C-alpha positions as CSV (number, residue, x, y, z in Angstrom):
1,M,-0.4,0.3,-0.2
2,K,1.4,3.8,-1.4
3,P,1.6,6.7,1.7
4,P,-1.1,8.7,0.9
5,R,0.3,11.8,-1.1
6,L,-0.4,15.3,-0.4
7,R,-2.6,16.2,-3.1
8,D,-4.9,13.0,-2.6
9,L,-5.1,14.1,1.0
10,V,-6.2,17.7,-0.1
11,R,-9.1,16.8,-2.8
12,G,-10.3,13.9,-0.2
13,R,-13.9,14.7,1.5
14,R,-14.1,12.4,4.2
15,G,-14.5,13.5,8.0
16,T,-15.3,17.2,6.4
17,A,-19.5,17.2,8.1
18,A,-17.1,16.4,11.2
19,L,-14.9,18.9,10.8
20,D,-17.6,21.7,10.2
21,F,-19.9,20.5,12.8
22,A,-16.8,21.1,15.3
23,M,-16.7,24.4,14.4
24,V,-20.5,25.4,13.9
25,S,-20.7,23.5,17.2
26,I,-18.6,25.8,19.5
27,V,-21.4,28.6,18.7
28,F,-24.4,27.2,17.7
29,L,-24.5,24.8,21.3
30,P,-23.5,27.3,23.6
31,L,-26.2,29.7,21.5
32,C,-29.0,27.2,22.1
33,F,-27.9,26.5,26.0
34,G,-28.4,29.9,26.2
35,I,-31.3,30.1,24.9
36,I,-33.2,27.5,26.5
37,E,-32.1,28.2,30.0
38,L,-33.3,32.2,29.0
39,G,-36.8,31.2,28.6
40,L,-36.5,28.7,31.4
41,M,-36.3,32.4,33.2
42,L,-38.8,33.5,32.1
43,W,-41.5,30.8,32.9
44,V,-40.3,31.2,36.3
45,Q,-40.3,35.3,36.1
46,N,-44.3,34.6,35.1
47,T,-44.8,31.9,37.5
48,L,-43.5,34.0,40.4
49,Q,-45.8,36.5,39.0
50,S,-49.0,34.5,39.0
51,T,-48.5,33.3,42.1
52,A,-47.8,35.8,43.9
53,E,-51.3,37.3,42.1
54,F,-53.2,34.5,43.4
55,T,-51.6,34.8,47.3
56,A,-52.5,38.6,47.0
57,R,-56.3,37.7,46.4
58,C,-56.2,35.0,48.5
59,A,-55.2,37.0,51.6
60,A,-56.6,40.1,50.3
61,T,-60.3,37.9,50.4
62,E,-59.3,36.9,53.4
63,N,-59.6,33.1,52.9
64,T,-59.3,30.7,55.1
65,A,-56.4,28.6,53.0
66,C,-54.3,31.9,52.4
67,S,-53.9,32.0,57.0
68,N,-50.5,31.6,56.4
69,A,-50.1,33.4,52.8
70,Q,-46.6,32.7,52.9
71,Q,-46.6,28.9,53.0
72,Y,-49.5,29.5,50.3
73,A,-47.1,30.9,48.1
74,V,-45.1,28.6,48.3
75,D,-47.6,25.6,47.8
76,T,-49.2,27.4,44.8
77,A,-44.9,27.7,43.9
78,T,-44.4,24.2,43.9
79,Q,-47.5,23.5,42.0
80,Y,-45.6,24.6,39.0
81,L,-42.5,24.6,40.3
82,P,-39.7,22.4,41.7
83,S,-39.9,21.3,44.8
84,G,-37.5,24.0,47.3
85,M,-37.0,27.0,44.5
86,V,-39.3,29.0,46.4
87,S,-39.1,29.5,50.5
88,T,-41.1,31.3,52.4
89,G,-38.3,33.6,53.7
90,D,-38.9,34.4,49.6
91,V,-41.9,36.3,50.4
92,T,-43.0,39.3,52.2
93,V,-46.6,39.7,52.6
94,W,-48.1,43.8,53.4
95,Y,-51.6,44.2,54.7
96,Q,-53.1,47.2,54.7
97,A,-50.9,48.6,52.3
98,S,-51.2,51.3,49.3
99,C,-51.0,50.0,45.8
100,N,-49.1,52.1,43.2
101,G,-51.3,55.1,45.2
102,A,-55.3,54.0,44.5
103,P,-57.8,55.2,47.9
104,G,-58.3,52.6,50.6
105,S,-55.6,49.6,51.7
106,A,-54.4,46.7,49.7
107,V,-52.1,43.6,50.7
108,I,-48.9,43.3,48.5
109,V,-47.2,40.1,48.4
110,T,-43.2,40.1,47.0
111,I,-41.6,37.2,46.0
112,A,-37.5,37.7,45.4
113,H,-36.3,34.6,43.8
114,T,-32.4,33.9,42.7
115,F,-31.2,32.2,40.2
116,W,-29.4,29.2,40.6
117,E,-25.4,29.9,40.4
118,S,-24.1,27.6,38.1
119,S,-25.8,29.0,34.9
120,I,-24.2,28.9,31.3
121,L,-25.4,32.5,30.7
122,P,-22.5,35.1,31.1
123,P,-21.0,36.3,34.4
124,P,-23.6,39.5,34.3
125,Y,-25.8,37.1,34.3
126,Q,-25.2,34.8,36.5
127,S,-27.2,34.7,39.5
128,L,-29.7,36.6,38.7
129,T,-32.0,37.6,41.3
130,T,-35.7,38.7,40.1
131,S,-38.4,40.6,42.4
132,V,-42.5,40.1,41.4
133,S,-45.4,42.1,43.2
134,S,-48.7,41.9,43.0
135,C,-51.2,43.9,45.0
136,F,-55.1,43.2,45.8
137,A,-57.6,45.9,47.1
138,T,-59.4,45.1,50.4
139,G,-61.5,47.8,50.0
140,P,-62.2,51.0,51.2
């Protein structure tokens, strides 16, 4: 068997797909994982906003299920998010508060959440803290 000539190596097409994939994957895979993580962050923020709205309404109507509004918020968030993602320390409830300057009093629920440290996103976006808030009027 003869050793390959340089001309044969240059003209050869074997392995070009693997080489192209290796060059493109350097940019493509982190971009895909970043998009997935950004979508997950937005989903968590939307879920927390809904949880804050449900909790504020439940606490403002003095429902018996909300005797402990912080635990109610954690239980509601756990229905949609992984268990342990939100704790009672992340939830703040204010009674007899003013809602954006509107007349009367309201219940305001704020949930602050810090995303995990091992993030694929670049450093400014690692360990982002999102804070959602909702107010529900209790009457005049």
